[in-house]
C-alpha distance (Angstrom), angle and dihedral (degrees) to the residues before:
residue distance angle dihedral
X1 . . .
X2 3.81 . .
X3 3.86 107.0 .
X4 3.70 120.9 176.4
X5 3.78 121.8 -132.1
X6 3.85 117.4 -119.5
X7 3.88 94.0 -110.5
X8 3.82 92.1 -129.8
X9 3.68 91.7 152.9
X10 3.72 105.6 19.7
X11 3.85 144.5 -20.4
X12 3.81 113.8 -21.3
X13 3.82 116.7 -104.7
X14 3.77 133.1 -160.9
X15 3.73 110.3 -112.2
X16 3.90 109.6 -153.8
X17 3.75 107.0 -139.3
X18 3.84 116.7 -173.9
X19 3.78 125.7 -148.1
X20 3.82 88.7 -103.8
X21 3.92 89.1 55.9
X22 3.71 92.2 48.7
X23 3.94 94.5 44.8
X24 3.78 91.7 43.4
X25 3.86 98.6 55.6
X26 3.75 91.1 47.9
X27 3.84 91.8 51.7
X28 3.74 90.8 46.1
X29 3.80 93.4 50.8
X30 3.88 90.6 46.1
X31 3.82 89.2 51.3
X32 3.82 88.5 53.5
X33 3.74 89.5 66.4
X34 3.84 106.2 44.3
X35 3.76 98.8 164.0
X36 3.74 90.8 55.8
X37 3.83 93.7 59.3
X38 3.82 94.2 103.7
X39 3.84 98.7 29.3
X40 3.79 129.7 100.9
X41 3.71 111.2 -121.9
X42 3.78 134.2 -178.8
X43 3.77 120.5 -151.7
X44 3.72 121.8 -164.2
X45 3.77 105.6 -125.7
X46 3.77 102.0 -136.7
X47 3.81 96.5 145.1
X48 3.84 113.3 77.3
X49 3.80 113.3 -114.4
X50 3.69 93.0 -120.6
X51 3.78 90.9 64.1
X52 3.83 117.2 83.1
X53 3.68 93.5 -117.8
X54 3.84 95.3 48.6
X55 3.82 87.8 46.2
X56 3.73 96.8 49.8
X57 3.77 102.3 36.2
X58 3.79 103.8 15.1
X59 3.83 95.8 49.8
X60 3.84 112.4 9.4
X61 3.74 101.1 39.5
X62 3.74 95.1 56.4
X63 3.65 92.3 45.1
X64 3.76 92.5 54.0
X65 3.73 93.3 48.1
X66 3.83 101.5 37.6
X67 3.84 91.2 -112.5
X68 3.80 130.8 139.7
X69 3.81 125.8 -112.9
X70 3.75 113.8 -160.9
X71 3.82 108.1 -155.3
X72 3.77 121.5 -135.8
X73 3.84 108.1 -145.7
X74 3.86 93.2 -165.0
X75 3.85 114.7 18.0
X76 3.76 97.6 -147.0
X77 3.78 123.6 134.7
X78 3.75 97.2 -108.2
X79 3.82 93.9 48.4
X80 3.85 90.6 44.7
X81 3.74 90.4 52.6
X82 3.81 92.9 50.3
X83 3.72 89.9 51.6
X84 3.67 95.7 47.2
X85 3.83 87.6 54.2
X86 3.83 94.9 45.2
X87 3.78 102.3 41.4
X88 3.79 103.7 22.3
X89 3.90 95.4 -146.4
X90 3.85 112.2 -157.4
X91 3.95 90.7 -142.2
X92 3.61 128.5 43.5
X93 3.92 116.9 -166.8
X94 3.85 120.6 -166.5
X95 3.73 150.2 142.2
X96 3.81 126.1 -113.8
X97 3.71 94.6 -94.4
X98 3.89 93.6 54.2
X99 3.83 89.7 50.4
X100 3.73 91.5 48.2
X101 3.72 89.3 52.9
X102 3.69 94.2 47.4
X103 3.79 91.6 52.4
X104 3.70 91.0 58.6
X105 3.86 91.4 51.9
X106 3.71 108.7 96.7
X107 3.70 94.1 -154.4
X108 3.75 91.1 55.8
X109 3.79 93.9 48.5
X110 3.84 88.8 53.8
X111 3.88 97.4 42.2
X112 3.81 123.0 112.3
X113 3.71 102.1 -126.1
X114 3.71 100.3 172.8
X115 3.86 89.2 130.3
X116 3.78 88.9 66.5
X117 3.92 109.8 99.4
X118 3.78 93.5 -175.7
X119 3.84 149.5 -25.5
X120 3.76 123.4 -122.6
X121 3.75 117.8 -143.6
X122 3.78 118.8 -160.1
X123 3.87 145.6 158.3
X124 3.78 90.1 42.5
X125 3.88 133.6 9.2
X126 3.64 114.3 -89.5
X127 3.89 115.5 -100.5
X128 3.86 111.8 -109.3
X129 3.85 92.3 -116.5
X130 3.82 93.7 52.5
X131 3.83 92.2 45.0
X132 3.81 92.3 51.4
X133 3.80 94.5 46.2
X134 3.91 90.5 50.9
X135 3.78 89.3 51.9
X136 3.70 95.6 45.9
X137 3.73 93.2 47.8
X138 3.81 100.3 44.4
X139 3.63 112.0 4.4
X140 3.84 98.4 -137.6
X141 3.68 120.6 132.8
X142 3.72 122.2 -101.0
X143 3.75 114.6 -137.4
X144 3.65 115.2 -156.7
X145 3.62 115.6 -153.2
X146 3.93 131.1 -170.7
X147 3.66 132.7 -164.4
X148 3.91 143.8 105.8
X149 3.83 137.5 -123.1
X150 3.82 86.7 -98.6
X151 3.80 91.6 65.6
X152 3.72 96.4 41.1
X153 3.83 90.6 -91.6
X154 3.99 98.2 -69.3
X155 3.75 136.2 78.6
X156 3.87 105.6 134.8
X157 3.68 137.3 24.6
X158 3.93 137.6 173.8
X159 3.80 106.0 -92.2
X160 3.71 113.2 -95.5
X161 3.79 107.4 -117.9
X162 3.87 89.8 -2.1
X163 3.74 138.1 100.6
X164 3.83 117.1 -45.7
X165 3.75 116.0 -148.0
X166 3.83 118.4 -167.7
X167 3.74 114.1 -127.2
X168 3.82 95.9 21.6
X169 3.81 129.9 100.3
X170 3.89 92.5 -139.8
X171 3.87 126.3 -114.9
X172 3.82 134.1 -48.9
X173 3.73 118.7 -70.6
X174 3.90 119.3 -114.8
X175 3.75 112.5 -66.1
X176 3.78 91.8 13.2
X177 3.84 124.8 125.3
X178 3.80 121.4 -163.3
X179 3.80 128.0 -178.5
X180 3.84 133.9 178.5
X181 3.86 114.6 -135.1
X182 3.70 130.2 -171.5
X183 3.88 117.8 -93.8
X184 3.73 95.5 -131.0
X185 3.83 101.8 59.8
X186 3.80 103.8 2.7
X187 3.81 89.2 -139.2
X188 3.84 105.4 85.5
X189 3.77 111.4 86.2
X190 3.85 110.9 -140.2
X191 3.80 128.4 -139.0
X192 3.86 123.5 -121.0
X193 3.78 119.4 -62.0
X194 3.85 91.1 24.5
X195 3.83 114.3 112.6
X196 3.78 121.5 -136.1
X197 3.77 141.8 126.8
X198 3.83 116.4 -39.4
X199 3.74 115.5 -127.5
X200 3.77 127.5 -173.1
X201 3.74 134.6 -161.8
X202 3.74 124.8 179.4
X203 3.90 145.9 107.0
X204 3.82 90.4 -77.1
X205 3.83 94.5 61.6
X206 3.85 113.5 112.7
X207 3.79 124.2 -114.1
X208 3.77 92.0 -123.7
X209 3.86 146.5 -69.9
X210 3.84 116.4 -55.7
X211 3.91 110.3 -101.3
X212 3.83 90.5 -17.4
X213 3.66 107.3 108.1
X214 3.82 99.0 161.4
X215 3.91 91.2 52.3
X216 3.81 87.9 47.4
X217 3.79 91.6 54.2
X218 3.76 90.9 51.9
X219 3.74 95.5 48.9
X220 3.77 100.5 40.4
X221 3.76 118.5 53.4
X222 3.80 121.5 164.5
X223 3.79 91.6 -21.6
X224 3.86 92.1 -50.8
X225 3.79 120.0 120.9
X226 3.85 108.0 -140.8
X227 3.83 99.8 -147.4
X228 3.85 98.1 -167.3
X229 3.89 85.5 -132.5
X230 3.80 118.7 123.4
X231 3.74 117.6 -139.6
X232 3.89 147.0 125.6
X233 3.69 143.4 -137.1
X234 3.91 124.5 -119.7
X235 3.82 126.1 -137.2
X236 3.97 88.2 -87.2
X237 3.87 94.1 52.9
X238 3.93 94.2 -106.4
X239 3.80 111.5 145.0
X240 3.88 125.0 -132.1
X241 3.84 122.3 -164.1
X242 3.69 112.5 -143.8
X243 3.80 101.6 179.1
X244 3.87 145.5 -65.8
X245 3.81 117.9 -65.7
X246 3.80 90.3 -129.5
X247 3.83 93.3 49.9
X248 3.82 95.6 53.8
X249 3.81 114.0 119.0
X250 3.89 121.8 -144.8
X251 3.73 111.3 -156.4
X252 3.83 118.8 173.7
X253 3.82 88.8 -18.1
X254 3.91 94.1 -54.1
X255 3.81 120.6 118.4
X256 3.79 114.3 -127.8
X257 3.83 124.5 -165.7
X258 3.90 102.8 -147.3
X259 3.81 88.8 -155.6
X260 3.79 91.0 64.8
X261 3.75 90.2 54.5
X262 3.84 91.6 46.4
X263 3.79 89.9 54.7
X264 3.85 91.5 54.0
X265 3.78 90.3 50.4
X266 3.77 92.4 47.6
X267 3.83 86.0 62.0
X268 3.90 92.6 61.2
X269 3.83 106.3 106.5
X270 3.80 91.4 -137.3
X271 3.86 96.9 49.6
X272 3.74 123.7 85.2
X273 3.86 101.0 -178.4
X274 3.76 137.2 -4.7
X275 3.77 141.2 -171.6
X276 3.67 126.0 -171.8
X277 3.84 128.9 -160.8
X278 3.69 138.5 170.1
X279 3.69 119.4 -101.2
X280 3.94 129.6 -175.2
X281 3.75 117.8 -82.4
X282 3.83 124.3 -176.6
X283 3.70 94.3 -146.6
X284 3.93 103.7 35.5
X285 3.74 99.2 25.8
X286 3.79 90.8 -126.4
X287 3.80 132.5 18.1
X288 3.69 132.6 -170.9
X289 3.79 119.6 -98.3
X290 3.87 119.9 -171.9
X291 3.69 123.2 -150.9
X292 3.77 109.4 -156.4
X293 3.87 136.4 -164.9
X294 3.89 107.2 -165.9
X295 3.74 130.3 -146.6
X296 3.83 115.1 -90.9
X297 3.87 109.5 -83.4
X298 3.78 94.3 12.8
X299 3.89 124.8 117.4
X300 3.83 111.9 -172.7
X301 3.71 118.9 174.0
X302 3.72 128.4 -132.5
X303 3.76 93.2 -109.1
X304 3.75 90.4 50.1
X305 3.93 90.5 54.9
X306 3.67 93.2 46.1
X307 3.79 93.9 48.5
X308 3.79 89.7 50.9
X309 3.71 91.4 54.6
X310 3.85 95.0 47.0
X311 3.91 86.2 59.9
X312 3.86 90.3 54.6
X313 3.73 109.2 38.5
X314 3.82 146.8 30.6
X315 3.74 113.6 -77.9
X316 3.85 101.1 -110.3
X317 3.74 90.1 57.5
X318 3.79 97.1 53.5
X319 3.79 114.2 107.7
X320 3.88 115.0 -108.8
X321 3.70 91.9 -165.0
X322 3.80 132.7 41.0
X323 3.82 125.9 -176.4
X324 3.71 124.6 -174.4
X325 3.75 118.5 -136.2
X326 3.79 134.8 -176.8
X327 3.90 93.0 -130.7
X328 3.66 141.2 -10.4
X329 3.83 126.3 -125.8
X330 3.80 111.2 -98.5
X331 3.79 136.3 -174.9
X332 3.83 124.6 -116.3
X333 3.94 88.3 -84.5
X334 3.79 94.6 45.7
X335 3.78 100.5 -97.6
X336 3.71 111.6 154.0
X337 3.96 104.8 -115.5
X338 3.70 106.0 -135.9
X339 3.84 94.0 -177.9
X340 3.75 90.1 59.1
X341 3.79 92.6 49.9
X342 3.85 87.5 52.3
X343 3.83 91.4 49.0
X344 3.81 90.2 48.7
X345 3.77 91.5 50.9
X346 3.78 94.6 47.5
X347 3.81 91.4 52.1
X348 3.91 89.2 51.9
X349 3.83 88.7 50.7
X350 3.81 93.1 48.1
X351 3.71 90.6 48.1
X352 3.85 90.3 56.7
X353 3.74 95.6 48.3
């Protein structure tokens, strides 16, 4: 299969996935849930089939196991709630923006979802507030997964029936090796609790990018896929994603992970969504700017948002600029596209110069 990347940080590229890649990730995922081997499950197909996650889990996993996948034509909260009520799926995949939307839906909050065995969170780790609300409302376990199109969507997942650690994306799937290397040379493997670039090796890793030999050589080295993601392992082997290398902000010599600031903003009661980027600053080199979508009916001020952040994080990480926006650009599966936010901001600045 030729599946194109989401283009979150750059131009979309065609990942060449072999039959072995596709078959392997389905078997790896199936092995992760051994007690479901002979059961009949129904997944709610929120991810589009042309996306690597929808292709692997929404289509191929149910076929392999003899399960059902109920496709969602339009993954909006109201439509999802209707399909939950009608089809009673046992697993509900989603991304943070989908779960945030569902939690704002009164029908969802009042539903009896005892038929749901688990939620899957992908594209980005779920904010703590979203995670706690889901647990309080319905009790089902949220399984965070991590991967990329280049490794057929999946590399880690929260252990089935095992320990759940908030903020992590679980441990490597069977047959998958993951190492963390330093950001300077990309060759020195780092110990637990030290952040670096995440590298993946396994039978699900692509053969390369279609007609892009230079990009392939940069991404695949000695059998390892260099993801461009920054993360670290804890002492138990659970992986935490810090951010994308290309997204890192350097302000006054300090490295700032915008995702960390995003998650703080998500905790503000008047904020629905947020996306932070680095913008030029004469004094600091770069500074943090937050693009914010507010909750319906709310009107927070820039000063209010900045003051909230000052009480939650180190000073150099606090946004110095806040811009309110009606909606943030998203991918086909609802992932906020930070690259497009950066491009939008750059055009605004160039238009003012």
